[in-house]
C-alpha positions as CSV (number, residue, x, y, z in Angstrom):
1,M,54.8,-75.6,219.6
2,K,57.9,-76.9,218.0
3,R,61.3,-75.8,219.3
4,A,63.8,-74.2,216.9
5,M,66.5,-76.8,216.4
6,S,69.3,-75.5,214.3
7,K,72.1,-77.7,215.9
8,G,70.8,-81.3,216.2
9,R,68.7,-82.8,218.9
10,E,67.6,-81.3,222.2
11,Y,68.5,-83.1,225.4
12,C,67.2,-83.1,228.9
13,L,68.0,-84.6,232.3
14,I,65.7,-87.0,234.0
15,V,66.2,-86.8,237.7
16,E,64.8,-88.8,240.6
17,G,64.7,-87.4,244.2
18,A,62.7,-87.2,247.4
19,Y,60.8,-84.1,246.2
20,L,57.0,-84.0,246.0
21,T,56.6,-80.9,243.9
22,E,58.2,-79.1,241.0
23,S,59.0,-76.2,243.4
24,E,60.9,-78.5,245.8
25,A,62.9,-80.1,242.9
26,E,63.6,-76.6,241.5
27,H,65.0,-75.5,244.9
28,A,67.1,-78.6,245.0
29,L,68.5,-77.7,241.6
30,R,69.1,-74.0,242.3
31,D,70.0,-73.7,245.9
32,P,73.6,-75.2,245.9
33,F,74.5,-73.0,242.9
34,I,73.1,-69.9,244.5
35,E,74.9,-70.7,247.8
36,D,78.2,-71.0,245.8
37,W,77.5,-67.7,244.1
38,V,76.8,-66.0,247.4
39,E,80.1,-67.4,248.8
40,Q,82.0,-66.1,245.8
41,T,80.3,-62.7,245.4
42,G,78.8,-61.9,248.8
43,R,75.3,-61.3,247.4
44,F,72.6,-62.6,245.2
45,R,69.8,-61.0,243.2
46,I,67.3,-62.7,241.0
47,H,68.8,-61.2,237.9
48,N,72.0,-63.1,238.7
49,M,70.4,-66.4,237.6
50,G,71.6,-65.7,234.1
51,D,75.2,-65.1,235.4
52,I,75.5,-68.3,237.5
53,E,77.0,-70.9,235.3
54,V,76.1,-74.5,236.1
55,A,78.2,-76.0,233.3
56,P,80.0,-74.4,230.3
57,G,77.5,-72.4,228.3
58,V,74.6,-73.2,230.6
59,A,73.3,-70.6,233.0
60,L,71.2,-71.5,236.0
61,G,68.4,-69.2,234.8
62,L,68.2,-71.2,231.5
63,L,67.1,-74.4,233.3
64,G,63.5,-75.3,234.1
65,V,62.0,-78.2,236.1
66,R,58.9,-80.2,235.2
67,R,57.4,-83.0,237.3
68,L,56.9,-86.3,235.3
69,D,55.8,-88.6,238.1
70,D,56.3,-89.3,241.8
71,R,59.9,-88.3,242.6
72,L,60.7,-88.0,238.8
73,F,61.4,-84.7,237.1
74,E,62.7,-83.4,233.8
75,I,65.3,-80.6,233.8
76,A,65.6,-78.9,230.4
77,S,66.3,-75.5,228.8
78,N,63.4,-73.1,229.2
79,D,64.6,-71.1,226.2
80,P,63.7,-72.5,222.8
81,E,66.5,-70.6,221.2
82,R,69.1,-72.2,223.5
83,P,68.3,-75.9,223.9
84,L,70.6,-78.2,225.8
85,T,72.9,-80.2,223.5
86,E,74.0,-83.6,224.6
87,Q,77.4,-82.2,225.6
88,K,75.8,-79.4,227.7
89,A,73.3,-81.8,229.3
90,R,76.2,-84.1,230.3
91,G,78.0,-81.0,231.8
92,V,74.9,-80.2,233.8
93,R,74.7,-83.8,234.9
94,E,78.3,-83.7,236.2
95,A,77.5,-80.5,238.1
96,L,74.4,-82.0,239.7
97,L,76.3,-85.2,240.6
98,R,78.8,-83.0,242.5
99,Q,76.0,-81.3,244.3
100,D,74.4,-84.6,245.3
101,M,70.8,-83.3,245.4
102,F,69.2,-86.0,243.3
103,D,69.3,-89.8,243.7
104,E,69.5,-90.6,240.0
105,I,70.4,-88.4,237.0
106,S,70.3,-89.4,233.4
107,V,70.7,-87.6,230.1
108,E,68.1,-88.3,227.4
109,P,67.0,-86.9,224.1
110,R,64.0,-84.7,224.6
111,E,60.8,-85.5,222.8
112,E,59.9,-82.9,220.1
113,D,56.4,-82.6,221.3
114,E,57.3,-81.9,225.0
115,E,55.4,-79.1,226.7
116,E,57.1,-75.7,227.0
117,F,58.2,-74.6,230.4
118,D,56.3,-71.6,231.8
């Protein structure tokens, strides 16, 4: 299925880390932001994923993780109506660099025929 692209090209992050599964990489992505949220608010509920801002205009709940290869994962928007622009992807990259959960992080254009996240 093609993504709705009204504002240019969609971008994603390609990350490398010592994670064996999508679930492990997803926890590495989310845990530091959830911990920060709990420190700020005193509690966390799953519906807060849409409230936790990773970068300007990018909520934690918007991001999905997909395994590409051993230790290699793609992080992209899981909402076809709100794809990551290059600027937003770079903002997410900066936030992930601060969290230091992945060894390598790059921003790349996303292929138009990429699989949708579940």
